[in-house]
C-alpha positions as CSV (number, residue, x, y, z in Angstrom):
1,M,99.3,13.2,37.1
2,A,97.7,9.8,36.3
3,Q,94.4,9.8,34.4
4,R,91.6,8.3,36.3
5,R,90.0,5.5,34.7
6,V,86.3,4.5,34.5
7,P,85.5,1.2,35.9
8,R,84.5,-1.2,33.3
9,W,81.1,-2.3,35.3
10,A,80.1,1.4,35.0
11,I,80.5,1.4,31.1
12,W,78.6,-1.9,30.7
13,T,75.9,-0.5,33.1
14,G,75.7,3.0,31.9
15,I,75.4,2.6,28.2
16,P,72.1,0.3,28.5
17,V,70.7,2.7,30.9
18,L,71.5,5.5,28.6
19,L,70.0,3.9,25.9
20,V,67.0,3.1,27.7
21,A,66.6,6.8,28.7
22,L,67.1,7.9,25.2
23,L,64.3,5.3,24.0
24,V,62.0,6.5,26.7
25,A,62.6,10.0,25.8
26,F,62.0,9.6,22.2
27,W,59.7,6.6,21.9
28,S,56.7,6.8,19.4
29,W,54.1,4.4,19.0
30,D,53.6,5.8,15.6
31,W,56.6,3.7,14.5
32,F,54.2,0.8,14.4
33,I,51.7,2.4,12.2
34,P,53.0,0.6,9.1
35,L,52.6,-2.8,10.8
36,A,49.1,-1.9,12.1
37,E,47.9,-0.6,8.6
38,A,49.2,-3.7,7.0
39,R,47.4,-5.9,9.5
40,A,44.1,-4.0,9.2
41,S,44.2,-3.8,5.4
42,A,44.8,-7.5,5.0
43,A,41.9,-8.3,7.3
44,L,39.5,-6.0,5.7
45,G,40.7,-6.5,2.1
46,R,41.1,-2.8,1.4
47,P,43.7,0.0,2.4
48,V,43.4,1.4,5.8
49,K,45.2,4.5,7.0
50,I,46.1,5.7,10.6
51,E,47.4,9.3,11.5
52,H,48.6,8.4,15.1
53,L,48.6,5.3,17.2
54,H,48.7,5.3,21.1
55,V,49.2,2.6,23.5
56,R,48.8,2.7,27.3
57,L,50.0,-0.5,28.8
58,G,48.8,-2.2,31.8
59,R,46.8,-5.2,33.1
60,V,44.0,-3.6,30.8
61,T,45.8,-2.0,28.0
62,E,44.3,0.8,25.9
63,V,45.2,1.1,22.1
64,S,43.6,4.1,20.2
65,V,44.1,5.6,16.9
66,D,43.8,8.9,15.6
67,G,42.5,9.9,12.0
68,L,41.4,6.4,11.1
69,R,40.4,5.9,7.5
70,V,39.2,3.0,5.6
71,A,39.3,3.2,1.9
72,N,36.6,2.1,-0.7
73,P,37.3,-1.1,-2.8
74,E,38.3,-0.9,-6.5
75,G,36.0,0.6,-8.8
76,F,34.8,3.2,-6.4
77,P,36.2,6.7,-6.0
78,D,38.7,7.6,-3.4
79,D,36.7,10.2,-1.7
80,P,34.7,10.1,0.4
81,P,36.0,6.8,1.9
82,F,34.0,4.2,3.0
83,A,34.7,5.1,6.7
84,R,36.5,7.5,8.8
85,A,36.7,8.5,12.5
86,E,38.5,11.1,14.5
87,R,39.4,8.7,17.2
88,A,38.9,5.0,18.2
89,A,39.8,3.5,21.4
90,V,39.8,-0.1,22.6
91,R,40.6,-1.4,26.0
92,L,41.8,-5.0,26.1
93,D,42.1,-7.3,29.2
94,V,45.5,-8.7,28.6
95,M,45.4,-11.0,31.8
96,A,42.2,-12.8,30.6
97,F,43.8,-13.5,27.3
98,L,46.9,-14.9,29.1
99,H,44.9,-16.9,31.4
100,D,42.5,-18.7,29.1
101,R,43.0,-17.2,25.6
102,S,39.5,-15.3,25.9
103,I,39.2,-12.0,24.3
104,V,37.7,-9.5,26.9
105,I,37.0,-6.0,25.6
106,P,35.8,-3.7,28.5
107,S,35.1,-0.8,26.3
108,I,35.2,0.4,22.8
109,E,34.6,4.0,22.1
110,V,34.4,5.8,18.6
111,T,34.3,9.6,18.2
112,R,32.6,11.2,15.2
113,P,32.6,8.1,12.8
114,V,31.3,8.7,9.3
115,V,30.3,5.8,7.2
116,E,29.7,6.1,3.3
117,A,27.7,3.0,2.2
118,R,27.2,3.1,-1.6
119,A,26.0,0.6,-4.1
120,L,26.3,0.6,-8.1
121,E,23.8,-0.1,-10.6
122,D,25.7,-3.3,-11.4
123,G,25.2,-4.5,-7.8
124,R,28.7,-3.9,-6.6
125,T,28.7,-2.3,-3.1
126,N,31.6,-0.8,-1.1
127,Y,30.2,-2.3,2.4
128,A,30.6,-6.1,1.4
129,F,32.6,-7.6,4.0
130,D,32.9,-11.5,4.6
131,F,32.3,-12.0,8.4
132,G,30.6,-15.3,8.2
133,Q,27.0,-16.2,8.8
134,P,25.1,-16.0,12.1
135,A,24.8,-19.5,14.0
136,G,21.2,-19.3,14.6
137,E,19.5,-21.7,16.6
138,T,21.6,-24.9,16.1
139,A,21.7,-28.0,17.8
140,E,25.1,-27.2,19.2
141,P,25.5,-23.4,19.8
142,R,28.9,-21.7,19.7
143,P,30.5,-21.5,23.2
144,P,30.5,-18.1,24.7
145,S,34.5,-18.0,24.4
146,A,34.6,-18.2,20.8
147,A,33.3,-14.6,20.3
148,P,34.8,-11.5,21.9
149,R,33.2,-10.4,25.2
150,I,32.5,-6.8,24.6
151,G,31.7,-4.6,27.6
152,L,30.7,-0.9,26.7
153,L,30.3,0.5,23.3
154,R,30.1,4.3,23.1
155,I,29.7,6.1,19.8
156,V,29.9,10.0,19.9
157,E,28.0,11.8,17.0
158,G,28.2,8.9,14.5
159,Q,26.8,9.4,10.9
160,A,26.2,7.2,7.9
161,H,24.9,7.9,4.4
162,V,23.5,5.1,2.3
163,V,22.9,5.3,-1.4
164,D,21.6,2.4,-3.6
165,P,20.2,3.3,-6.9
166,R,18.6,-0.2,-7.4
167,L,16.7,0.4,-4.3
168,K,15.9,4.1,-5.1
169,A,17.5,4.8,-1.6
170,D,19.3,7.9,-0.5
171,F,19.1,8.4,3.3
172,N,21.2,9.4,6.3
173,L,21.4,7.6,9.7
174,A,22.4,9.4,13.0
175,I,24.0,7.0,15.2
176,A,24.9,7.4,18.9
177,T,24.9,5.9,22.4
178,R,22.6,7.3,25.1
179,N,22.3,7.2,28.8
180,E,18.5,7.3,29.2
181,D,17.4,6.0,32.8
182,T,19.8,3.1,32.5
183,P,23.3,2.7,34.0
184,D,24.6,1.4,30.4
185,A,24.7,3.4,27.2
186,R,22.0,2.3,24.9
187,I,22.3,2.4,21.1
188,A,20.1,4.7,19.2
189,V,19.5,5.3,15.4
190,E,17.5,7.8,13.6
191,A,17.0,7.6,9.7
192,K,15.7,10.3,7.2
193,G,15.8,10.4,3.6
194,T,14.3,8.4,0.6
195,Y,13.8,4.5,0.2
196,A,12.1,2.8,-2.6
197,G,11.4,6.3,-4.0
198,Q,9.5,7.3,-0.9
199,P,10.2,9.4,2.1
200,I,11.7,7.3,5.1
201,T,11.8,8.1,8.6
202,G,12.5,6.0,11.6
203,T,14.1,5.5,15.0
204,A,15.6,2.5,16.6
205,T,17.3,1.8,20.1
206,G,18.8,-1.3,21.3
207,G,20.2,-2.4,24.8
208,A,23.6,-1.9,26.0
209,V,26.4,-3.9,24.4
210,L,27.4,-5.1,27.7
211,A,24.2,-7.3,27.9
212,L,24.9,-8.7,24.5
213,Q,26.0,-12.2,25.6
214,D,24.4,-12.2,29.2
215,Q,21.5,-14.6,28.5
216,D,20.1,-14.0,31.8
217,K,19.3,-10.5,30.8
218,P,17.3,-10.0,27.8
219,W,18.6,-7.5,25.1
220,P,15.8,-4.9,24.5
221,I,15.1,-3.5,20.9
222,E,12.5,-1.3,19.6
223,M,12.0,0.4,16.2
224,Q,9.4,2.6,14.4
225,L,9.6,3.0,10.8
226,A,7.6,5.0,8.3
227,N,8.4,4.4,4.5
228,G,5.7,6.3,2.5
229,P,2.4,4.9,3.5
230,T,3.7,1.8,5.1
231,R,4.3,1.7,8.9
232,V,6.5,-0.9,10.8
233,N,6.6,-1.2,14.7
234,L,8.9,-3.7,16.2
235,Q,9.3,-4.1,20.0
236,G,10.7,-6.9,22.1
237,S,14.0,-8.6,23.3
238,L,16.8,-11.2,22.3
239,R,18.2,-13.6,24.9
240,N,21.5,-14.0,22.7
241,P,21.5,-11.0,20.1
242,L,25.1,-12.2,18.6
243,E,23.4,-15.6,17.8
244,L,19.9,-14.2,17.0
245,Q,18.7,-16.7,19.6
246,G,15.7,-16.5,22.1
247,A,13.8,-13.9,20.3
248,D,10.6,-12.4,21.9
249,V,9.9,-9.5,19.3
250,R,6.3,-8.4,18.1
251,L,6.3,-7.1,14.7
252,E,3.2,-4.9,13.4
253,M,2.9,-3.7,9.8
254,Q,0.1,-1.8,8.2
255,G,-0.3,0.0,4.8
256,P,-2.4,0.3,1.7
257,D,-0.5,-2.5,-0.2
258,M,1.7,-5.4,0.9
259,G,3.4,-5.2,-2.3
260,L,5.4,-2.0,-1.0
261,L,6.9,-4.3,1.5
262,Q,9.0,-6.0,-1.2
263,A,11.4,-3.0,-1.1
264,L,11.9,-3.6,2.7
265,T,11.9,-7.3,2.8
266,G,13.6,-8.3,-0.6
267,V,10.6,-10.7,-0.8
268,P,8.2,-10.5,-3.9
269,I,4.7,-9.8,-2.6
270,P,1.8,-9.3,-5.1
271,K,-0.4,-6.3,-4.9
272,T,-3.2,-6.2,-1.9
273,P,-5.7,-4.1,-0.4
274,A,-5.2,-2.1,2.7
275,Y,-3.7,-4.5,5.5
276,R,-2.8,-4.5,9.0
277,I,-1.0,-7.6,10.6
278,A,0.9,-8.4,13.7
279,G,2.9,-11.5,14.9
280,Q,6.3,-12.7,16.3
281,L,9.6,-12.2,14.7
282,D,12.6,-14.7,15.2
283,Y,15.7,-16.5,13.8
284,A,15.8,-20.3,13.7
285,D,17.5,-23.0,11.6
286,G,19.0,-20.3,9.4
287,R,15.7,-18.5,8.6
288,V,14.0,-15.4,9.5
289,R,10.4,-16.3,10.6
290,F,7.4,-14.1,10.9
291,R,5.2,-16.6,12.8
292,D,1.8,-16.9,14.2
293,F,0.6,-13.5,12.7
294,Q,-2.8,-12.5,12.4
295,G,-4.6,-9.4,10.8
296,R,-6.7,-8.2,8.0
297,M,-6.3,-7.7,4.3
298,G,-9.2,-5.6,2.8
299,S,-12.3,-7.5,3.8
300,S,-10.4,-10.8,4.6
301,D,-8.5,-12.0,7.6
302,L,-5.3,-13.3,7.3
303,A,-3.1,-15.8,9.6
304,G,-0.1,-17.9,9.4
305,T,3.7,-18.2,9.4
306,I,6.3,-17.0,6.7
307,A,10.0,-18.2,6.8
308,V,12.5,-16.5,4.7
309,T,16.2,-18.0,4.1
310,T,18.7,-15.5,2.5
311,G,21.8,-17.7,2.4
312,G,21.7,-18.8,-1.2
313,A,21.8,-17.1,-4.5
314,K,18.2,-15.9,-3.9
315,P,15.9,-15.9,-1.0
316,T,13.6,-18.9,-0.3
317,V,10.3,-18.3,1.2
318,E,8.1,-20.9,2.8
319,A,4.6,-19.5,3.8
320,N,1.6,-21.2,5.5
321,L,-1.3,-19.1,5.3
322,R,-5.1,-19.3,6.2
323,S,-8.3,-17.3,6.3
324,S,-11.3,-17.9,8.0
325,R,-13.3,-15.6,5.7
326,V,-11.9,-14.3,2.5
327,D,-13.3,-12.2,-0.3
328,L,-11.6,-13.4,-3.6
329,A,-11.4,-10.0,-4.8
330,D,-8.9,-9.4,-2.2
331,L,-6.7,-12.0,-3.8
332,G,-6.6,-10.3,-7.2
333,G,-3.1,-9.3,-7.0
334,F,-2.2,-13.0,-6.8
335,I,-3.4,-13.5,-10.4
336,G,-2.1,-10.2,-11.6
337,E,-5.2,-8.2,-11.2
338,E,-6.1,-5.0,-9.2
339,P,-7.0,-6.4,-5.9
340,G,-9.9,-5.5,-3.6
341,R,-13.2,-3.8,-4.4
342,A,-14.3,-0.2,-5.0
343,S,-15.7,-0.1,-1.3
344,T,-12.7,-1.9,0.2
345,P,-11.5,0.2,3.2
346,G,-8.2,2.0,2.9
347,Q,-8.5,2.5,-1.0
348,T,-8.1,6.0,-2.1
349,A,-10.5,8.3,-4.1
350,Q,-7.9,7.8,-7.2
351,Q,-8.2,3.9,-6.8
352,R,-12.0,4.0,-6.6
353,R,-11.9,6.2,-9.7
354,E,-9.6,3.9,-11.6
355,R,-11.9,0.8,-10.7
356,A,-15.1,2.6,-11.8
357,R,-13.4,3.5,-15.1
358,D,-12.4,-0.1,-15.7
359,E,-15.9,-1.5,-14.9
360,A,-17.3,1.1,-17.4
361,R,-15.0,0.1,-20.3
362,S,-16.7,-1.9,-23.1
363,R,-14.6,-5.2,-22.7
364,V,-15.6,-7.7,-20.3
365,L,-12.6,-10.0,-20.0
366,P,-9.7,-8.4,-17.8
367,D,-7.2,-6.9,-20.5
368,D,-4.9,-5.2,-18.1
369,P,-1.4,-6.4,-18.2
370,I,-1.0,-9.4,-15.6
371,N,1.0,-7.5,-13.1
372,F,3.1,-10.1,-11.1
373,P,6.0,-9.1,-9.0
374,K,9.4,-9.8,-10.1
375,L,8.9,-13.6,-10.4
376,D,12.7,-14.6,-10.3
377,A,13.4,-12.4,-7.1
378,A,13.0,-15.4,-5.0
379,N,11.8,-19.1,-4.7
380,V,8.5,-19.4,-2.8
381,H,6.5,-22.4,-1.5
382,L,3.0,-21.4,-0.4
383,T,0.1,-23.1,1.2
384,Y,-3.3,-21.3,1.5
385,H,-6.5,-22.5,2.9
386,A,-9.7,-20.4,3.2
387,D,-12.3,-21.7,5.3
388,R,-15.2,-19.6,3.7
389,I,-15.4,-17.4,0.7
390,T,-17.5,-14.3,1.0
391,G,-18.4,-11.4,-1.4
392,R,-20.8,-10.5,-4.1
393,N,-22.0,-13.1,-6.6
394,M,-19.4,-15.6,-5.4
395,P,-20.5,-19.4,-6.0
396,F,-17.4,-20.6,-4.3
397,D,-17.3,-21.7,-0.6
398,T,-13.7,-22.7,0.3
399,L,-10.3,-22.4,-1.3
400,R,-7.2,-24.4,-0.9
401,T,-4.0,-24.3,-2.9
402,D,-0.3,-25.5,-2.7
403,M,1.8,-23.0,-4.9
404,E,5.5,-23.3,-6.0
405,L,7.5,-20.5,-7.6
406,K,10.8,-21.6,-8.8
407,D,13.1,-19.9,-11.2
408,G,10.2,-17.5,-12.3
409,A,7.8,-20.4,-13.0
410,I,4.5,-20.8,-11.1
411,T,2.7,-24.1,-10.3
412,L,-0.4,-24.6,-8.6
413,R,-0.9,-28.2,-7.6
414,P,-3.6,-28.4,-6.6
415,I,-5.9,-25.4,-6.5
416,A,-9.3,-26.4,-5.4
417,L,-12.5,-24.2,-4.9
418,G,-15.5,-25.6,-3.0
419,V,-18.9,-25.4,-4.5
420,G,-21.6,-26.7,-2.1
421,T,-20.8,-30.4,-1.6
422,G,-18.5,-30.4,-4.8
423,Q,-15.5,-28.9,-6.1
424,I,-13.3,-27.5,-9.0
425,Q,-9.9,-28.9,-8.8
426,G,-7.1,-28.5,-11.0
427,N,-3.3,-27.9,-11.7
428,M,-2.1,-24.9,-13.2
429,N,1.4,-23.7,-14.7
430,F,2.6,-20.2,-15.5
431,V,5.9,-19.7,-17.3
432,P,7.4,-16.2,-18.1
433,E,8.1,-15.6,-21.8
434,E,9.7,-12.7,-23.6
435,G,7.8,-9.5,-24.1
436,G,6.2,-9.8,-20.7
437,R,3.8,-12.7,-21.6
438,L,2.9,-15.7,-19.6
439,R,2.4,-19.2,-21.0
440,A,-0.3,-21.0,-19.1
441,R,-1.7,-24.4,-18.8
442,A,-4.5,-25.6,-16.7
443,D,-6.1,-29.0,-16.3
444,V,-9.3,-29.0,-14.3
445,Q,-11.8,-31.5,-13.0
446,F,-15.4,-30.5,-12.1
447,Q,-16.6,-32.8,-9.4
448,R,-20.2,-32.9,-8.3
449,L,-20.7,-29.2,-8.5
450,D,-23.9,-28.1,-6.6
451,V,-26.1,-26.4,-9.1
452,S,-28.1,-24.7,-6.4
453,R,-25.1,-23.2,-5.2
454,L,-24.0,-22.1,-8.5
455,M,-27.5,-20.5,-9.2
456,Q,-27.3,-18.6,-6.1
457,A,-24.7,-16.4,-7.5
458,T,-26.6,-15.5,-10.7
459,N,-29.4,-13.9,-8.5
460,T,-31.5,-15.0,-11.5
461,F,-32.0,-18.8,-11.7
462,E,-32.8,-21.4,-9.2
463,G,-31.7,-25.0,-9.7
464,A,-30.7,-28.3,-8.1
465,G,-28.4,-31.1,-9.2
466,R,-24.7,-31.9,-9.7
467,I,-22.4,-31.2,-12.5
468,N,-19.4,-33.3,-13.4
469,G,-16.9,-32.7,-16.1
470,R,-13.1,-32.0,-17.1
471,G,-11.4,-29.6,-19.2
472,H,-7.9,-28.1,-20.1
473,L,-6.5,-24.9,-21.5
474,E,-3.3,-23.6,-22.9
475,G,-2.4,-20.1,-24.0
476,S,0.0,-17.3,-23.9
477,G,-0.4,-13.7,-23.4
478,R,0.2,-10.3,-21.3
479,S,-3.3,-10.3,-19.9
480,F,-5.9,-12.9,-19.2
481,A,-8.2,-11.6,-22.1
482,E,-5.2,-12.1,-24.5
483,L,-4.3,-15.4,-22.9
484,L,-8.0,-16.6,-23.5
485,G,-8.1,-15.0,-27.0
486,R,-5.1,-16.9,-28.2
487,G,-5.8,-20.0,-26.2
488,S,-6.7,-23.6,-27.1
489,G,-8.3,-26.4,-25.2
490,E,-11.6,-28.2,-24.4
491,I,-14.3,-28.5,-21.8
492,T,-16.9,-31.3,-21.3
493,L,-19.6,-31.0,-18.7
494,G,-22.6,-33.1,-17.8
495,M,-25.5,-33.1,-15.6
496,S,-28.1,-36.2,-14.9
497,G,-31.1,-35.4,-12.7
498,G,-31.9,-32.2,-10.9
499,N,-33.9,-29.2,-12.1
500,L,-33.3,-25.9,-13.6
501,S,-35.2,-22.7,-13.5
502,A,-37.8,-22.6,-16.2
503,L,-36.8,-19.0,-17.4
504,L,-34.0,-20.5,-19.3
505,V,-35.9,-23.1,-21.1
506,D,-39.0,-20.8,-21.6
507,L,-36.7,-18.1,-23.2
508,S,-35.2,-20.7,-25.6
509,G,-38.7,-21.8,-26.5
510,L,-40.3,-18.3,-26.6
511,R,-43.1,-19.3,-24.3
512,I,-43.7,-15.7,-23.9
513,G,-46.2,-15.8,-20.9
514,N,-44.0,-18.1,-18.9
515,A,-40.9,-16.1,-19.7
516,L,-42.5,-12.7,-18.5
517,L,-43.6,-14.5,-15.4
518,S,-40.1,-16.0,-14.7
519,A,-38.4,-12.6,-15.5
520,L,-40.6,-11.0,-12.7
521,G,-39.5,-13.7,-10.2
522,V,-42.5,-16.0,-10.4
523,P,-41.0,-19.4,-9.9
524,G,-41.3,-22.1,-12.4
525,R,-39.1,-25.2,-12.7
526,T,-38.4,-28.1,-15.0
527,T,-36.8,-31.4,-14.2
528,V,-33.6,-32.0,-15.9
529,Q,-33.2,-35.4,-17.5
530,C,-29.8,-34.9,-19.1
531,F,-27.3,-32.2,-19.8
532,V,-24.1,-32.6,-21.9
533,A,-21.8,-30.1,-23.3
534,N,-18.5,-30.2,-25.0
535,V,-16.9,-27.1,-26.2
536,G,-13.7,-26.9,-28.1
537,L,-11.3,-23.8,-27.9
538,N,-9.2,-23.2,-30.9
539,R,-7.1,-20.0,-31.0
540,G,-9.5,-18.1,-29.0
541,V,-12.7,-19.3,-30.7
542,A,-14.9,-21.6,-28.6
543,G,-17.0,-23.8,-30.7
544,L,-20.0,-25.4,-29.3
545,R,-19.5,-29.1,-30.5
546,T,-22.3,-30.6,-28.5
547,V,-24.5,-29.0,-26.1
548,L,-27.8,-30.7,-25.3
549,L,-30.2,-30.1,-22.5
550,D,-33.0,-32.5,-22.0
551,T,-35.8,-31.8,-19.5
552,E,-39.1,-33.3,-18.9
553,D,-40.9,-31.2,-21.5
554,V,-38.4,-29.8,-23.7
555,I,-35.1,-30.7,-25.4
556,V,-32.7,-27.7,-26.1
557,N,-29.8,-27.9,-28.5
558,A,-27.1,-25.0,-28.8
559,T,-24.9,-24.5,-31.7
560,G,-22.5,-21.7,-32.7
561,N,-19.3,-20.2,-31.4
562,V,-17.9,-17.6,-29.1
563,N,-15.0,-15.5,-30.0
564,L,-13.1,-14.7,-26.7
565,S,-10.5,-12.4,-28.7
566,T,-13.1,-10.0,-30.1
567,E,-15.6,-10.7,-27.3
568,R,-18.5,-11.6,-29.7
569,L,-20.9,-14.5,-29.9
570,E,-23.2,-16.2,-32.3
571,V,-25.1,-18.9,-30.5
572,R,-28.4,-20.5,-31.9
573,L,-30.7,-22.2,-29.4
574,R,-33.1,-24.6,-30.9
575,S,-35.8,-26.3,-28.7
576,E,-38.4,-29.0,-29.3
577,S,-41.4,-29.4,-26.9
578,K,-42.6,-32.8,-26.1
579,S,-46.0,-32.0,-26.0
580,F,-48.0,-29.4,-27.8
581,T,-47.6,-25.9,-26.3
582,I,-49.6,-22.9,-27.5
583,G,-47.4,-19.9,-27.8
584,A,-44.3,-21.6,-28.8
585,V,-42.6,-20.0,-31.8
586,P,-41.5,-22.6,-34.3
587,T,-38.0,-20.9,-34.9
588,S,-34.5,-20.8,-33.2
589,I,-33.3,-18.1,-31.0
590,L,-30.2,-16.2,-31.9
591,I,-27.8,-14.7,-29.3
592,D,-25.3,-12.5,-30.9
593,G,-23.3,-9.3,-30.6
594,S,-20.8,-8.4,-28.0
595,F,-20.3,-9.8,-24.6
596,R,-21.4,-6.6,-22.8
597,N,-24.4,-6.0,-25.0
598,P,-25.5,-9.1,-26.6
599,D,-28.8,-9.2,-28.7
600,V,-31.6,-12.0,-28.0
601,G,-34.3,-12.5,-30.3
602,P,-35.9,-15.1,-32.8
603,D,-34.2,-15.9,-36.1
604,M,-37.1,-14.7,-38.2
605,S,-35.3,-16.0,-41.5
606,E,-35.8,-19.7,-40.3
607,L,-38.9,-21.5,-41.4
608,A,-38.1,-25.0,-40.4
609,T,-40.7,-26.9,-38.6
610,R,-40.5,-27.8,-35.1
611,G,-39.7,-31.3,-35.9
612,G,-36.3,-30.5,-37.2
613,L,-34.8,-31.1,-33.8
614,I,-36.4,-34.4,-33.3
615,G,-35.3,-35.5,-36.8
616,G,-31.8,-34.6,-36.1
617,L,-31.8,-36.3,-32.7
618,A,-30.0,-39.1,-34.1
619,A,-27.1,-37.0,-35.2
620,L,-26.8,-35.5,-31.6
621,V,-26.9,-39.0,-29.9
622,A,-23.6,-40.3,-31.2
623,P,-21.6,-37.6,-29.7
624,V,-23.5,-37.6,-26.6
625,A,-22.9,-41.4,-26.1
626,G,-19.3,-40.8,-26.9
627,L,-18.8,-38.1,-24.0
628,L,-20.8,-40.1,-21.4
629,P,-17.7,-42.5,-20.5
630,T,-15.5,-39.2,-19.9
631,I,-17.8,-37.7,-17.5
632,Q,-17.7,-39.2,-13.8
633,F,-21.3,-38.6,-13.0
634,G,-21.2,-41.1,-10.1
635,V,-22.8,-44.2,-9.4
636,G,-26.4,-44.4,-10.8
637,E,-26.4,-40.9,-12.0
638,D,-25.8,-41.4,-15.7
639,N,-29.1,-43.4,-16.4
640,R,-31.3,-40.5,-17.4
641,C,-28.6,-39.4,-20.1
642,E,-28.4,-43.1,-21.3
643,S,-32.3,-42.9,-21.9
644,L,-31.7,-39.9,-24.0
645,V,-29.2,-42.2,-26.3
646,R,-31.9,-44.8,-26.2
647,R,-34.6,-42.4,-27.5
648,G,-32.3,-41.4,-30.1
649,R,-31.7,-44.9,-31.6
650,P,-35.3,-45.3,-32.6
651,V,-35.2,-42.1,-34.5
652,A,-32.1,-43.2,-36.4
653,R,-33.7,-46.4,-37.5
654,Q,-36.7,-44.5,-38.8
655,A,-34.6,-42.2,-40.7
656,R,-32.9,-45.1,-42.3
């Protein structure tokens, strides 16, 4: 019987069909796991592991992985890894990609993701990825097709643990999507733990990812945060969140000290009194801006705009601030001192006790270490203008300054304080040195200072006239007391014309009756013909080189020195009446002792006659004549001082 042969066409058809059947029966997408892991590891720069891979082909293809694990970079332990998830699924619109190469992702769903974000003391982190910088509001915004178009993002029971010892931070985040009265899932985050060494709690919600690139539909965002005593509230919307464009976000902040915001913002901020401010937050030209804000800081109001650029090696801060009314005590933190007053609202009982203790101590010059924030943490350009200065015993009316902080060095160029119709204006530099010291240099000009305004601050004297002069100071120290106590420099002042309360002159001449009347508030004035002072500072000791006051009825000369390091003074006031005065004691007045408790009285050991000063007037005229050209009195204002010089010349000729 002949054997039946199988047709050749059946063999060539059956074998491929059998192979396809076997492939379908035993196919596993897990075969592609090594390729997927290699591509993902190369993209992230660290090992990526996948337990299972699933693909559901179609016009919209779904790719899902089980047991996803992203490892830490080198230098971090293997467990726990940087991230892991039970399941992650992505749906891709294949036809959209084939049509115009656009990437359309209808949905992303991640189940029980866990992120472990850690930083080390040396600054290394396990969460640093180079995904580029946001474009911001540029002249040519990126076309929508350049970025993936994401539809729905769903996160189920997500968690994150953040640890950064440099920030004293250790907190947990619960991340999930919610369907709360909206057709799309909203992103919600809850925080709890510690930050900057203080408890932190907060909630934040954002709109659906479906609306991220729909510029006709603002993307809502809302956040409430409490970090210790600091409260932050943010609410608003973004027109284009992926580019941080079109922001309409209101930011409110309040707390006992703006210095506590440094941990939250990364920007160095000096200590301040209690504050509350609110303004608009946006992103423009590569900068985060807190603009058009207004609020209060202690007893002062504060408004302006602050812009922070974070793209360089350190943040760059540009601030334009202004106050309608400011109490200079509230700005104490900007010069390293404790800000505010004991009665400032928001100060704790402990702060008030510390201030009372400081005021009761024996030293007068502030000797607390200058407590600036970390000066090299950012580069700062600040302009500030105060229309009106308030506060107890403040002889200043306005303030303006332009401050530059660069690489740890502070430059104030200029800083100007208005005093009546005049001003004190100068340039100052502060450079950090080893051991926590600051090297300071100041060059100051006194321009037509209103004496009546200065006298109002003393609550003792009255007067009129204008003071002019100049001065410079150099020194180094950890506190202002040490800086002055080790400093060197010179100051020259002069006044021509005006009048001064007779109290000062009467005390120097020991006209006992008038002194008592003046001390009781009975007015008594004397016309000032000329006042000239030249004081040199050498290693903390201020020597009175020339101090001369010429009034209509008396000439007063001051000699001696003031030790700013030990806070002791030894000054001799000697006067000569221009007419016979009953009750005038023919001796000098000594002012010596400590700054806080000086002794004032006659020098009983001195028996010189009252003519001593007039006889020595010629010796005083030469330095006065030399100082006059260096003092800008103003047109026609120095003629009275010139008359003093002329009076001294005949005395000199008589002495010869």
